[in-house]
N, C-alpha and C positions, 0 to 999 in steps of 0.2 A: 348538129351537136348532137354526139355520143350519144349509146344509153348508160355509158355509167355518169354523165357530167348530168346525164335528164337527172338522173337519183340523186349525183349531192347536192343537187338543187335545189330537189326534192328534200333532202333529209333536212339541210339547212332549211330552208321553210319550217318545214314541222319543230326542225331545231328550236325555232321565235317561237310557234309556238306553243312550244310548250314551256315554253320559260316564261313567254304572255301571262300564260292561264295559269301560272304555278304563284306568279306577282299578284297576278288578281285574286286569286283564293284566300293566299295570302292578307293581302288589304281587306276583304273580306273579312275572314278568321278574326281578326284587329278589330275591323267594327262589328261581330258579332259578342266579344266577348268583352267589350270594353259595353256593349250597349245590354247583354248581357249582367253586366258587373253592375249597368247606374239603374235596372229594371228590380236585380237583386236587390240592390241600396232601398232603393224608394221602398219594397217590400216589407225590407225590414224592417225603414223607419212608416212605414203607416202601419205597422201591428205595437211598435211602439207611442207614433201618437194617438191614435184607438186607444190604445190600455192606459195612460199619462193623463187624458187629459184633454191635450194640445187641438183634438180633433172636434169641430158641431156636426152631431147624428143631429139628421133634419126626417122626420119618417108625414109625409104628405099623403099617403093612403096609409096611415098604418104598419105596422113591423114587416110584414111581403114588402114595402118597398121602403128599406131604409137607403139614404143617403148621406156618406161622406166626405165630409168638405174639410183634406187637411192641410196644411203648411206644404207650398210647392218647392219641390227641389231641382233647383238651377244649376248651370254655371261650378259641373263635376273636373274635377282636374286632380290628374296625382300631384303630390307634391315627394320631397326628400324625407317627409316627416309622417307620412303616409293620404291622408288625400282632405279637401275642403271643397264645402258647395254653400247655395246661396240661399238659403230660402225664405218664402215668406209667407208670413205666417197670415191661418185666418182667421178669421169674422173678428179684426182688431185687437185678435193679442199682441202683444210685447214680445221682443224678441227678449226682452227679462221673463219673457215667462220661461221661456226655452231654459235658457241660463240658469235659469230656480233649479232644472233639472237634469243639468248637464254632466251629473255623477251617476244618474242614473242611465240617460243616452249611453253613457260612453261604459258601465255597464250588460249591456243591454247590446253593445253594437261589440263585444270583448275585445278593446281598443286599450291602452294605456290612462287618454284621457280628452274629453272635448275641452273646448272649450267654444264659448256663444261670444261676438263682439256686433256690433254693428255697425250695418253696409252702405251707412248710407243713406240710404231711401226710410221715406217711415214704414214698418210693418214688415223690416226686410233685414236678416242678421246671414253674417257670416259664420258659418261652423268650419272647426279647424281638428281635423282629429287624428289622432297621435298616436301612432303606433308603440313610441317606448316615451318614458320620461324626457320630454323637453325642453329642462329647463338649463337658461344657457350657461357653457362655459366660462370659470373664473376669471374677471378680468382686472387691470390693475387702472392708477389714474392716468399713465401715459392713453390706452385708448378711452378713453374717459373723456380726457383734453379735447378728442377730434368732436365728440358730443355736444360740448357743452359751447364750442367754438364755430357751429352750424350751424346755432342757434340763428334763425331770422331778426333779421336787426329790429327791431318795433311790437318785438312777440311778448309774453310777459308767460311762457313756456317755459316751465324751468327743469334741465334736463334728469330724469335718476336713474336711467339706468339700461336695459338691455329685456326686450320683451321674446316672448320665446320664440317665433319670428327673427327674430335679429335687427329691428325695430328698435329703433331710441325709444326708452319710455318717458313721456313727459308728464307731469300737474302742470295745473294754474299757478300762477303766484298765490296765497291765500293761505291762512291758520291749516298747520298742517299737523298731525298727533300724529310716531309713530313709535310703534308696539314690539318688542319681542325680546326672549329672554336671551339669557347667557351665552355667550356666542352665539348667535345670531346674526351677528353681520349691523347690525344697530349703531354703534358705533364712524365705524362704515358710512351708509344713509345717511347720518347726519351730515359727516361733514361733504359728501357728496353733496346736498341736498345747498348747503352754506356756498360752497366751493360755485354750481353753478351759478347761484342767483345772483352772486357779484358778479358774474363773471356779465350773464342774459343783462340784467340792469345798469353795469357799466360800461356798454354798449352802445345803448339811448342815452347817454350821456350824466341821468340824473343819479344816479349811484347806487350804493346801498348800505347803512350805516347798519353794524353789527355789533350787539348788548349781548350778555353770555349772563345764567343764574343757574352756576353748579351748586349746586345743595350739598352732596357728598366728595365733592375733590377730584371728579372721574374721569367724568371727556372733555371738559375742558381745561382743565390744572397743568399749570406752567405752559402753557400757550405765548401768554402773553398779553400785548393789546397792541402787535402792531397789524392786526386787520380791524378787533375790536376796540368798539369806545371808551366800554368798562367790563367788565362780569367781574357781577357777584358771588361769594362763598356762603356768608355767613350768612343765617338770618338777617338780623335789619341794613345788612346794604340789601340785601332781595327786595325787602317791602320796600328800601325810599326808591331804590331803580325802578319797582313796579309806579310809584306814586312819579317817580317821573318822565316816562310812557303814557303815565293816564293825562298830564298837566299839558304835555304836548298835546295829545291826540285832543286838546279838549280849545287848549288854541287853536290847531287847524280847523275845527270844527269852529272857533267862531266866524275864520275870515267865512264863510257864506255860500261857502262852495258844491255847486250841483254834483261834479265831482271832482273826488283828489286827481289831482296831475302834477307827477314829482318833477321836484327840479331841481338846479346843484343848489339853491340852497332851501329848498326841502323836499329833500333825498326819501326815497324811503326806508323801511324800521325795521328792523326783523330781532324780535328776541326766540333768545337760543335757551331754551334750559332742558335741562339734564334731568335724571329722573323725577321729573315730576310727581308721581306718587307724595315723594316724600314732604312732596308741603302742605301738603291735609294730612298728613301723621304727625306736627311740632304739635309739642302740650302743652304751648301755650293760646288759651283756644279764642282769647281776643285776638294775640298774634293770623291765627289763623282765618277768625273771621275777617280783619283787614286785606289779607291777603286772597282771598277766596272775592271782596267785593270790587277791590282791582281788577284780578287778572279777567273776573267776568268783565268788566268794563270794556277793558283789553279785545277778548276775542271778541263781542256780540256788537262793539260800533268799532275796534281799530283801524277793522278794512276801512272803511270809508275819510280815513286821515291817517292810511299810506301805512298803516304799524302793523307787525304779524306776529304770528306765535310759531314758532317751531317747537314742537315739544319732545319729548322722550320718556318711557317710560318701559318698565321689565314685563308687570302684568301691569292687567288691567283693569284696577280697582276698579269698585262702583261706586266707593266711596267721594273716590279723586276724581275720574273722568264725569262717573253717572251729569254733572250738571253744564256739564264744557261741552261734552263728544257731541253736540251736536251743534257747535257756532263751529268745526274741523271742516273745513271744505273738503280738505285730503287727509287720506287715513289711511297708512301701510300696516299690516301686518307678518312680521316675522315669524320666526318659528315661535311657538305658540304652548300649553302642554295641553289644552282641549280644547274642544268644537264652539264650546261653549265662550270660549276668550276671544274664541276669532269673531263669530256676533256681536260681543258687545265690542270690538273695535268698530270691527264695519260698518254695523248692523247688522238686524233680523234679515234674517235667509239667506245668508252670506257663502254660509257654510251651500248649504242646498244647489248654489250659482254655482257653486266649484272654488272658491273659494278654502283651500287647506293645508293651511298654517299648522295645526295642530298635530298633521302626518306628516310633516319634516321634519327629516333627521337633525338630530343630532350634531351639530358640525364640532371636535374636536379637533386637539393635535393630533391624534391616534391617526383618524383622518384624513387629516391636512383640510380640518375645515372646509368639507368638501360642500356642506350648501348653504356655506356662512354667505348673506345678503341675497339671498331669496328667502321671497314673498306674494305679498297679495296688495295690491293694492282699490279704494271705491275715494269716488270723489262724487262733489254734487254735477259733475257731468259727465265722466263717466258712471253708470249707478249700476253696472255690468264686472263687478270683479275682475282684476288682469292682473298676471302674476309675470312677473319680471326681476332682474339679479341685480342688485346695487354694487358696485365699483369696491375692489377689497386696496381700503386707502390706507397706509402702513402712518408711523409715528415720522417718519422721519418725514413723508408728506406731507403730512399737517405741519410740522414745525416750518418745511424751506416755503408750506406754503400761506403760513402764517407769517413769518416772516419778510416774504413779497421774493420770494427767488423765484417763487412759479410762475405763471404766464397767466397768469386769471385774473379780474376784479380789473 
């Protein structure tokens, strides 16, 4: 082997060694940066946990021996929207305790938003941290059909829209309250529930009978009876409808069943009430008293007989909702004016837990109704508020569905 060949072999070897060292250095730097990022996050979270009452301080030997028990940060990963991690709450604290401080945590991390959800294990929470507003883009009935048709057979989960992470948002079949100001997308959400519930229960063979009460001739006006058994518009018709449903409820209760089981002869029933507040604003005190009595009976006992109420209102007036709100298993708050209204609809502490319906910008014609359908939901099964977006359902969509032209139900 000549000297030049030996020199070439050595140069090639050194080149490969250099490339290997370079790649190793890159991997090392990435690992260092990754771990440094995680260490910085843990440090920042530790300061937040200590200062916000989420850490337990233990002093076995006085102030000089202070020990902090903080929530443990696990499974950190970068995402398209920011990052997420799983944390184990310290000393008996629940994920709800962290959710109650989600707004403060977002400010502490200098991020746009933080949402907290259950990680599937007791005491564990999944924290999603967003760089920018994560609200889902608007979508229509055609996209929504895919969600309703994807409901597993036998489930009572009703798809209502999409969550921030793109997953389908569902609620359980139950009394449902929807509150939202003009232009918030309240009508589309009502129809999303009606269409999805009809499809889901139709798949089970028992079906769903729909009844409507629209005191202001608004959302249910002009739809006809293609899908509805009956729709009441005037006060007398509305009261008679309530009485009829209470009679059916009593007859089903008299069967003595331990749990309601829907059949083709005894299907689920849904009463859709638009402008719920107007029921308690009528001048006739005797009429209001009868309405309150029969409505209270349906809300408190209807579930055991397979009869549910879907109610909508523009404002959460205490005079109308006060005694009834606890009976609504699912509560949805679209855009409203004040944080007080958010807490009235979703429950005390909802704003601190991240429900910011009062900060949603108004949806107007000039901005293309950009925020219509965005809201927060809270249920008995999911105490942490969840943000989602309902589909945009047009008048044409509604008329086609009510006439049986849409592939639902």
